[in-house]
N, C-alpha and C positions, 0 to 999 in steps of 0.2 A: 794452482788455479791457472787455467788457460786464458790468455788474453791475446787478441789480435787488434792492433791499433793502427788505423789508417790515418794518413796525413798527406798534405800537399795540394789539396784542392783549392779552388778559388774561382774568381771571375776573370775570364779572358775574352779577347775578341777572336772572331773566326780567323783561322790561319796560324794562331799562336800555339805555344806549347806549354805543357805542364808535366811535372814528374811527381807521381804518387809514390808513397812509401807505405809498407805494411810491416810493422815490427811485431814479432811473435814471441811469446814466452809461455812456459808451462808444458810444452811438448818438444820432442826431439825434432826440431824444424827440418834438419837436413834429411830426415827420412820421409818427409811428406811431399807428395805432389801438391802444388798450390795453384790457386787461380784468383783472378780478378773478376768480379761481377759488377753489374750496374743495374740500377732501377730508376727509370724515368717516371715522372708523374703520370699516374693512370695506367702504367704498364707493368708487366711482370718483370721480375728480376731475371737478368740474362747473363750468361757466361760471356765474358769478353776475351779472356786469354788464360792459357794454362801453361804451367811449366813443371816438368818432372823434377823429382827430388834432387837429381844431380845437376839439373840445369841444362842438360844437353838437348832436350827436346821441348819445343814450344808449339802451341797451336793457338789460332786466333779466330774470332768470329769474322765472317766475310766483311762485315761493315767497318772493321778497324784494320784489316790486313793491309800492310804497307805503310800504315801511319803510326801504329802503336807497337812498342817493344816491351816485352815482359822479361825481367831478369831477377836474379836472386844472389845474395851473398850469404852463404851458409855460415860464414865466420861471424856474421853480425845478426843472424836470425832475422833477416830482413829481405823482403821482396819489393820489387819496383815495377812501375808501369810508366814508361816514357811515352807521352802522348804528343804527337806532332800533328800539324795541319788540322787543328781541332775545328769541328763543325758544330753548328747549333744543335744538331741531332745527337751530339755526344753529351749534351746536358743531362745529368743524372747524379744520383748518389752512388759512389763507387765503394765497393766492399771487397775485402779479401777473405778467403776461406780455403779449406781444402777442396779437392775435387775427387769424389763428390763432396759437396759441402756438408758440414755437420751443423745442426740447428743451434747447438750450444756454443758454437764458435763465432756466430755473427756479432760484429761490433757495431759501432755507431756509424761507420762509413765516413766518407769525406765528400762534400758537395763540389761538383764541377759544373760551372755555368759558362756556356759559350754564347756570347751575345754582343752585338755591336751597339 
């Protein structure tokens, strides 16, 4: 059974940081390119950051470039998203999945709220 479990979200003030984690089971994680996505209220889900299977290549949405860092530890089947200098517009539910995403892999996500 494939499971992707996101964690690490919370309520923070603008300018603060959070680190999200995505723990994966049921697939050979090290072989998969992975990505973080987010969905804000009333908006479509969007790709935030992508990392290739070996971890050597990453890409980011323009809105988070320079503030967010995606990484992975293939020995722990875990992917991370370090989010710095958070803004209110980063408020969303954050999900992990492959890239392209597979419908059966969507988890519950983790809520990130940036508010003063």
